[in-house]
N, C-alpha and C positions, 0 to 999 in steps of 0.2 A: 683921880683917874677919869673923871667925866670928860674933861677936855681932851685927854689922850684918846678916849674911845670915839668921841665925835670927830676928831681930826682924822683918825684912822678910817672910819667908815666913809667920810666924805671923799677921801683919797682913793678908796677901794670900791667905790660904787660900781664902776664898770667891770671890775674883776668878779664881783658877785654875779652880775648879769651874764658874763661870759661863762662862768662855772655852771650856772643854771642851764645855759644853752647846751653845753657839753653833756650835762646829765640828761637832759631831755632826749638828746640824740642817742643815748645808751638805751637800747630797746629792752626794757625790763618789764614788759607787760606780763601780768600773772593771771592765767597760765601763759607760757611755761615758767616765767620768772627770769631766768638768766641774770640774776642780780650780780654775778661776777663782773658784768660790764660796768656797772656803776661803782662797784667795789674797787675796781682798778683805778677809776678817777679819784676816789677818796685816797687811795694809797699814793698815787702820783702827786697829789696835792700836799699831803701831810709828811710823808717820809723824807723829802728833801729838807724839811724844816727841822729834822731831828726828832719828829714825833713817831714813835714806834706804833705800828698797826698790827693787831693780832687778828688772824683769820679764824672764823668759826663756821664750820659747814656740817650740817647733819646729812645733807646730800650733796654730791658734786655739783658745782655751779650755782647752788642756792646759798650764796655767800653772805655772811654777816661779818662786819668789821668793828672792832673796838679799838679806840685810841685814847691814851691817857696823857694828860698834861698836868703838871704840878704834883703836889703830894700833900699828905696830911688829911685832916678832917675839917669840914664835912667832905664826903665823896659824893659828887653830883653827876648823875647820868643825864645826858641830853640825847634822846633817842629819836632819830629820824628813820624813815624806811626807804629802801632802794626801789621796791617794786611799785608798779602802777597798775591800774585796771586796763583792760584792752581799750583800744581807741574807740570802737563803736562807730556809729554813722553820724553824719551831719556836720562834719568838719569842713571849714572853708579853705584850710591849708593842710599840708602834710602834718599830722599830729606829732611826728617824731623829728620834725625840723623846726626848731624854735623860730618864732617871729617876734621881733621887738617893734611895737607900734603904740603910739599914743600913751607912752609911759607905762606900758604893760608888756609882760613876756607871755606869749601864747605857746602852748604845747602840752602834750599829755604829761601830767605830773608837775606842771608849773606851780600849782597850788597844793597838790596832794601827792608828794610831800617833798619834791625836789627843790623847790624854792627855799624852804627852811633849811634843807641840807646844805645848799650852796652857801647860805649865810653862815652856818656854823663852820664849814670848811674854810671859808675865807677869814672868819673871825679867829680861827685857830692860830693864824699867823700872829695876831696881836697877843693872844693869850700866851703863846710860847715866848714872845719877846719879853713879856712881863710876868713870867712864870712865878716869880717870888711874890708878886702882888695878888695872886689868885686867892680866893677865900678858902680854898682847899684843893682837892684833886678833882679835875674835870674829866669825865669819861664820855667821849663822843662815840655814839653808836650809829652805824648804818646797818639797818636790819633787813632781812629777807621776809617775804611771805606775809606781810601785814594785811594785804588785801584778801587773803584766803585763810585767815585764822591764826597766823603766826606760829603754827606748829613746827615750822622750819626756821623760825626767827626768834623774836624777842621772848615769846612764851617759853620756847625750848631753852633759850639762854638763861632765863630766870630760873626755871626748874632745875637746870644743871649747875646752879650756883655761880654763873659767870658774871653776874651783875650785882655783886655785893656792894651796897652803897647806902647812903644816908638819906638821899632825896633824888627825885627824878622829875624832869620836865619832858613831856611828850608834846612836841610842837606840831600837833596834827589835829587840833580842834579849831575850826575856822570861825572865830568870833571877832575877827579884825582887832585882836588884842584888847577888846573891850571887856572880856570876861576871862576868868580863870576857872576851869572845870576842876572842882575838888571832890566830886562825888559822881557815882554812876548807879543807876538802878541795877538790880539783879535781873537775871533772865532765866526762865524755866520753859523749855520746849517739851511738850508732852505729846506722845502718840497714844491715843485712846482707841481701843478696838472693841466694838460691840460684836458679840458672838450670838448667833441664832441657829435656826435649823432650816435647811433648804426644803422647798416644796414647790409644787406647780402653782403658777400664778392664779389659776382658776380655783384652787382650793387652799387659800392662805391659812385657813384654820388648821391645816395639817402641818404647818411649819411655824417657825418663830422668826419674825422679821427683824433682822439686825438693823436695818435702815430706820424703821419706825422707832426702835429702841434708841438709836443714836439721835434721832430728831428730838425725842423727849429729853434725853440727857443734855443736848446742846441748848435747848430752850431753858432748861434749869440753870445751866452754866451762866447764861446771860444775867440771871438774877441772883446768883450766889453772892452773898455778902462776906467779904474777907476783911477782918479788922485791920486797920492801919492807923498810924499816927502821921498826920500831915507834916510835911517838911517844906519850908519855903524855897529850898533849892530845886524841888521837883514838881512836876505835874503829878496828878494822882496815879496810882497803879493802873495798868491797862491789861486787857485780855484781848486776844485776836484769834479768830478761827481762820487759820491760813490755808488748810487743805482738808478736803473731805472726799472720800471715794468709797463706793460700796455696790455690791450686787454684780451680776454678770449679764443679765438680760431683763427686759421689762416683764417678761412672763414667768420669771422665777422669783420665789421668795428668797430674799438675800440672806445668806447664812453669815455674812461678814460685812462689817462697815468700819472704816478707819477714818479718824479725824486727827489733825495735828493742831495743837493749840500753843500760843505764844503768850506767856505772862511776863510782864515787866513789873518788878516789885521793889518796895522801898526798904532801906535799912530799918530793922525792927521787925520786918516780916521774914518768913522763912519759906523755902520750897516745900517743906513738910506740911506747914500750915495750909498752903494752897492745895497741895495734893489731898490732904485730909478732907477739905471742903468739897473737892471734886469727887472723891470716893463716896461721900455721903450722897451727893447728887446722883451718882451712878447707881447706888443701891436703891434709891427711890425710883429711878427709871426702870431698873430690872424688876422691881416689885410690880410696877404698872404694866410690864410686858413679860408675863410668866414664861420661864424657859430661857430668857435672855440673860447674858452675863457680860461683864466688862473687865478688860485688863488694861493696865497702864504701863507705859515704858517712858522713862526719862531719856529723851534724845540729847538734851543738853541742859546743864545747870551751872550758872555762874552766880556767885553771891554778890550782893551790892557792896559798894565801897564808899567810904567817906573819909577824907583827910581833914585833920583839924585845921580850920581856917586861921587859927592863932599860931600855927607852926611858924617858927622863926624864919624859915626860908620861904614860906608862902608870903609872909608879910614883906620880906626883902624883895621878892619878885613884884609885889604890888608897888612898892616904893620906886623900884627901878623903872617900872612902866609909867608911873605917874610923872617921873622926871622927864620922860620923853614925850608922852602923850598929853600931859596936862591934867590928867585925872587918874585916880586909882581904878583899875579894872575891878568889876564886881565879881562875886562868886556865883557859880551856877552848877547844876547837876545835869547829867545826861540821861536820856532815856535809853540810849544805845550803849554799846560797849567799845572800849578801846584797849590797847595793850597796857594801859595803866593798871588794869585789873591784875594782870600777870605779875606786875611788880609789887602791888599792894599785898597780893597773896603771899609773897615771900618776905614781907615785912619792910618794904621800901615805900615810903609815902611818895605817891606819884600824882602830878597834876598836869592838866592840859592847858597850853597857852601858845597861841600862834597868830600870825597875820593871815589875811585871806578872807574871802567871802564864801560862806558855806554853799552858795549856789554854784560855785565853780567846780567843786570836787566831782569827778566822774562825768562831767558835762562835756559836750562837744565844744570846741574852741575854748577849752580850759585856759585860764590866764590868771596872772597875779600882778598887782601893782608893784612897780619897782620902788616907789616911795615907801610902801608898806614893808618891803624887805629891808630897806635902809633903816627904818624905824625899829624893826625887830632886831637888827644887828646892834643898834644902840642900846636897846633894852637889855639884851643878853650880855653885852660887854659890861654895862654898869652892874648887872646882877653878879657876874662872875669875878669881877675885879674889886679888890678892897679899896676903901678911900672914897 
């Protein structure tokens, strides 16, 4: 199948570029999304091939599409997303009119994530032609709302049981195909509120300053030790003070102060463990500021994930990449979160693998190398076809 894949990709190079240009012209900046525009291109590409497309919409116009090729096991999801971030400023050309120059395609979404989507839509022609040679059932997904949390997209589809499968590749991790993301840190966003008692600023002894109590608490947080076991896939756990606000005027003792904290933690740690350590720090700060008290609210919590690097399909992806790139991609873990978490949560091992340079995503004059797209097509063809 290797020669068949390479021959197909060489012949269809221009079609990949043309599809990407069409997808860039579909204005799917989120907000508002309007993913139906890109969904229509996916359907127009696949349905004439005899590949049925199923529409999934939680809200009108916020369209997700799934298309199935082949049958049997394993069932493999390849999930791209239709939406892009707003264009922003600093572009040298119209961000929604693709420009092909110096071996690259420029336009909003070229790298994140329409280039990868164009590859998979064009590659679907080969997969359909050799349907009996597939390693199992391939489920191509074009998803909505990835840039705003996936509540209308892949996360919703996973929670609703629409993506039952054995493995998934999320081609949205820009490591130039040199790495496969098999793990992600957990994330805990906490709102901490210090409560005090308001008084005149000239008589602070009659009040209880929530701001001073918060200062004491935050200084303690910087030094809080939370046990963890080092993992070579990850940088150490992190903590960040993202927001702080308190008081209403400089001549009033503040009765309330709010801070929002962001913790990224490793497999083996838990959100409860982190919150317990912070509660102890808050108790000490309250004791040092009589009359003050603290309350906590979890704004968001997602658990860390880790896929077995020895998984048969992870190793197969490594081998397919090595056959094209000349070396096996290494494994990495992410400090941030992707939609892989939504799939792992419902029992589907999901990894990230994609072409592109991470400096391009969300940037002005976003672009992707055509040669990288071609190599990605070759890798995915070798991965999905037997032989």
